[in-house]
C-alpha positions, 0 to 999 in steps of 0.5 A: 844534197842531192834530193831523192828521185823516187820516180826515176828509182821505181823505172829502173826498178821496173826495167831492170830488177824483175824481182823488186817490179813483181814486189812493186805489183803484189804490194800496190799500197806499198808501191804507192807510198814509194811513188809519193815519195813517202820513204819512212811511211813505206818502212812503217808499212813495210815493218808492219806488213805481217802483223795481221797474221798469227803464223809467225813464219807467214808474218816473218815472210811478208815483213821481210819481203815488203822491207825489202822492197821499200828499202831497195827503192829507196836506196835507188831513189838516194833516200837511204844510204848504205848504212841505213839500208843494212842496219834495217836488214840486220835489225830485222834479221835481230827481230826475226830471230827472236820471234822464231825463238819465241814461236818455237820454245812455245811450240812445246811449252806454250807462253814460255819466254825463251830463257836459256836459249841465245842466239849470236849473230856473226859475219855481216849480220854480227856487224850490222852490215847485211845485205839484200840476200844475205845468208845468216850464220848463227851460233845457236847456244843453251843452258841446260838448267834454264830452257823451257821444256816439258818435264819429259823432254831432256834438256838437249833434246828439247834444245835441238827442236828449238833449232830445227823449228827455228831453221824451218820457220826462217830457211824453208821456201814456201809460196810466201818466199823464205825469211833468211837462209841460215848457216849453222856451220860456224858452231863448234866442231859443227861436223860432229856437233848438235844444231844447238851446243850447251853454253858450258861446252862452247866456252870449253871448246873456245878455251881449248881447241878453236883455230884462227878462223874462229878467232876472226869469225868472233870479231863481229859476233854479237848477242841478237836474240833469245836470251840476249843477256845470257849471250852477252855473258858468254861472250865476255866469257870468251873475250880473252880467246878473241882478244890476245894480249900477246902473239906468238910466232904461231898466231902471226903464221895462222894470220898469214895463212887466213889471209893467203887463203882468201886468194888461193880458195877463189877461182874465176876472173882476176879483174873486173869484167863479165863474171867477176866476183866482187866479194871474192876477186882480188880487191874485193869486199872480202879484202877490205874486210879481212884487212880490217880484221887482220888488224883487229887480231893483231892489235885488238888484245892491247888497244881495246878501241878497235875491238868494234864489229862494223867493217868501216868503223873498224878501218876508221878506229884503226886509223885513229889508233895509229895502226894503219894509214888514215889515207888507207883507211879513208880509201878502203872505207869509201871503196868498201861502201861502194863496192857493197852498193854494187852487191846490192845492185846485183841481188835486187835483180832477182833476189839471188845470194850472187857477188858477181858482175853478169856473164853477158853484155846485155845484163851487164849493161842492165845492171849498171843502168839500174844503179844509174850508170851508162853502161857496162863499160862504166861499171867495169871501168869504175871496179877496176880502179876500186879493186886495183887501189884495194888490191895494192893495199891487200897484196901488202898486208900478204907481204907482212903477214905471209912470210911466217906462214910461208916458213912455216909451210916450207918446214913441213914440206923439206924432205918428210915420209909424206913427200917421199910417198908421193914421189913414189906414187908419181905425183908432180911436184910431191913438195907442193902437194904436201903442203896442199895436203898439210892445209886441209888438216890445218883447217883450210877444209872445214870438214877437217877442223876437228880432231876425230875428223882428222884422225879418220882422215889419217888413217885413210890417207895412205891408201886414199892417194894409192887409189887416187895415183892409179884413177885414169887422171890422177891429178883430176881426181885429187883436185875433185876429191879437194873440192868434195872435202870443202863442199862437206859440212862434215866427212867423219862418216865418209873417212870411217866408211872408206876405212871400213870398205877400202874397196870404195877408195878405188871407185871413188877415185874412178867417180872423180876423175870420170864424171864430174856430175857425180862428184858435184853429187858426192860434194853435197852428199857423201853418204851416196857411196853407202848403199854401193857397198850392197851387192844390190847396187848394180841392179836396175830398179825396177817398176814405176809402181814398185818405186813409188810404193818404195819412195812413199813408205816412211814413218807413221808420223812423217810429216810433209817436209819429211816426206820431201826429204825422204824422196829427195834421198832415195832418188839421190841415191838411185840416180848416183848408183846408175851413174856408177853403173855406166861409168862401170860398164855394167848397163847399156846406157839406153837401158839407164836411161829408161831407168832415169825415167822410171825414177822420175816418174815414181818420184813424180807420183809419190810426190803428187799424192803427198802434196794432194793430201797435204793441199786437201787438209786446207782446201778439201776435195772437189767432187767429181774433179782430179789433178792429171799430170802428162809428161812430153819430151824425154820424160813422155819418151820414157828415156831421161839423162842425168841432166834431164829436167821434167817437161810437164803439163797439169790437167784436171778433170770435170766441171771447171765451175765447182768448188772446193768443200775445205775450210778454205774452198777455192774455185775448181780453176785456181784450186788446181793451178794452186795444187799444180803449183804445190807439185812442182814446188815439191819436185823443184825447191830444194830442201835440207836434201837438196833439189830434185828435179827442174820442171819446165811447164812451157809446153802448156796450152798459150805457153808461158802466157796461159794458166798452169792448170786447164781442164781437159775441155779446154787443153782439147778445145786448144789442141784442136783449135789454136795449137801451132804445128810445133805444139802438136810435135811435142804432143806426139811425145806425151805420155800421161803419168798421174791420175785415176786411170779412167782420166788418163785413158781419156787423155790419151784418147783426146790425144790420139784424136788430135794427132790423127786429125787431117792435115794439109801435107804441104803447110805441115812440111813447111811448118816443119822446116821453118821450125827447125831452121829457127831452131838451128839458128837460135840454138846452135850446139854447146860443143862438138860433141853436142850430138842432140843440136847439131845437125843429123843428130837427134833433134833431126830424128825426132822432127822427121819421126814427128812429121811422118807421125803428123802426116800419116797419123801412124806411129803414134808413140811417145817413144821414139824408138817404138814409133821408128819401128812402127814407121819403118815397117810401114815402109816411111822410113829406112831400116837404118834410122833405127840403129842410128837413132839408138847409137846417138841416143846411148852417146847422148846418155853417157856423154851427159855424164862423162862430157857434160859441157859437150867438149872432147874429154880427157884420154881416159873418160873417152874410153869409157864412152867408147865403152858405153857406146860399144865401141872399141876406142874413140876413134871408133865412137867418132866413126859411129857418130859420124855414119849415124849422123849421115844416115839421118842426114840422108833420111832428112832429104829423103823426107824434106827434099832438102839437104842438111849440112852436117 
């Protein structure tokens, strides 16, 4: 047996896995144990990493971080085999769930034991096979008679409170990280049921109306936390549902559909290479797992010996029983172990739940070298052999059990009324499309797995098909509708809304057909359609102050997390409505861009205030010091697109040597850096309502190397003494957004003073040209419609404006249109540059929705783009863009004595 190589493992981790490298820096005591080869001592240390902390959430996060790091380095060193790694991670998940349940119960009933509340582990957690970045998929069950609760609490209300608290303790991302992402959608009828289900209700569901996929899920189920004995009793009660003594024709057809669905639902590279998904791709992890589970479903009723949870153990048991070949079991088991190991390497890099090989060759080489291979090519070669061997065996499985499903589908397709209706609506291959639709109803789509959801869907199916057939791109709209259904945990509310308001169907079809970002937003939140029934849906949002007040308005007892969720909901609705206005042609894109900026600024103000109040509860205030936030880029200029991030700089007023007056006092610099991080998290961290904005702070003094927040004095000193020309160009679009009025005025004065300082015109010109040349070389246009980065595009207009602002000390407005107006009035720029810039801006804002990949969109989307750009047709758009870029090119040549290649 090869001796563990801890030194080499640490070197590979530091070189190829930033997440592990960061962990080694943050936990030097643990790193020292690992460096000395004390693997078991390192694991013991890690398991106690949170023991000194009374806060359950913090303690679990610290243990998770330390345990993951110790296991990863031991894994890389060859000290901990795969079974040990996944077993330790799964055991920690059990402990974490148990502690979270206890904490949640005791929050309302101090000292109570979690009697009558159980977590069932499913999937890899149930099998004891968790990976480094796994979700866990528990089913939460409770006994209304035994659950500890206050006298005035109803059992159901008490159970949901425990469930919500459990999810918060485990899943919410804090400065300590998270414990596990929790997905509760495997519970019975998740689209209509609460987070925790009574034991009796769950038993009735599984005995009467559960689907084949639920049988497969329960193969690996076990009672893992809370009242474990009650969970074991429940699993015993539903054993006949999982392990059936006989298998009828319908069940065999279900198994065939389940096996085929894995490949039908996978999109992406089909063979190993950049971007290949080693879990979902052909011959990947999931096919091995499903190979074992399918045979267990078929034979487990009569062969109790194969009723095992672990994938490798199940394969061996199936072979021992003579149900699959011993060679197949051995090969699939070895392939499974190797694929899981590679999956771990992918997840070690950045603690992301990824299963795909990196898209770039350098990153692929890095993952291969982290694994100990010479190159990405060697990794791809190994994976090709593995996946081909697995894929061949899975092909045979589909051939064996897919025939019955095909026959059933053919019977459904034969000459039905739905096929005739699809033909009337001129959908291509109507028989195949009917089979696809019936597949949705048969359980392929999670949101259609309950009878109420299917009934509501059937009620709108006719009008829905009419609307999709009338959409600008019917097949594109249909495909996006299918993606929307697949992505929604519940669609019952959407179906009922569309039934009650059939006029929304046509608008929905247009959204799905024309605007991918809006379709993606709907797939995350179908309730975004709700506000469109209001007559004010096509009004522009109000002022920043009005919006900030609206965002801050909530229930009196709303906590900080509820505030974050409320702002995300409201901002999401406003952004969606503005996008609909664009595709409907009801507003000039420039007005919509300005409205998007107002919404973002108001969200910033509301969340910065909320974050400050929350922060001050622990750390207090610093007399004479205040947080100030400066917007740059498009945010500073006051015109965003639907794809814009927020360029922000965080500053503070007052004396940096002062200290806060809270229960945990901090010095001013640390205080405002932590507060800035809190504000960034409030804006960017996903919550139950999703993400809000990406925040970019790289334009701060000293860039990524500098502190996030600096004092006014340090900011002014840096801008006067150390800033590069490009930093002053960026400062030309700076706009103070948040802080006391006096501080905002002071900051405007500092910025104006810096920008109007005398400069050497020759050096300024040389710096500007050099920077634009470097940008053109390293950041080329993303596609033919990238009007921002293309030469003669918006970036070139900005460079012209910023150069003249700095050279002349005039036109110092962060708004490019306002700056242009001043420079044109001063005779420094031609009058035709303003409408050229407006045309380019209009196109940019519209194309971010209608052509987000900067490629030429389908004909109907081109027509909408033309309307948004105030042109008659697509030829008019291209002519307008060419004319505008030519004006920019001529202005560039006049300004810099340098011709542009357009």
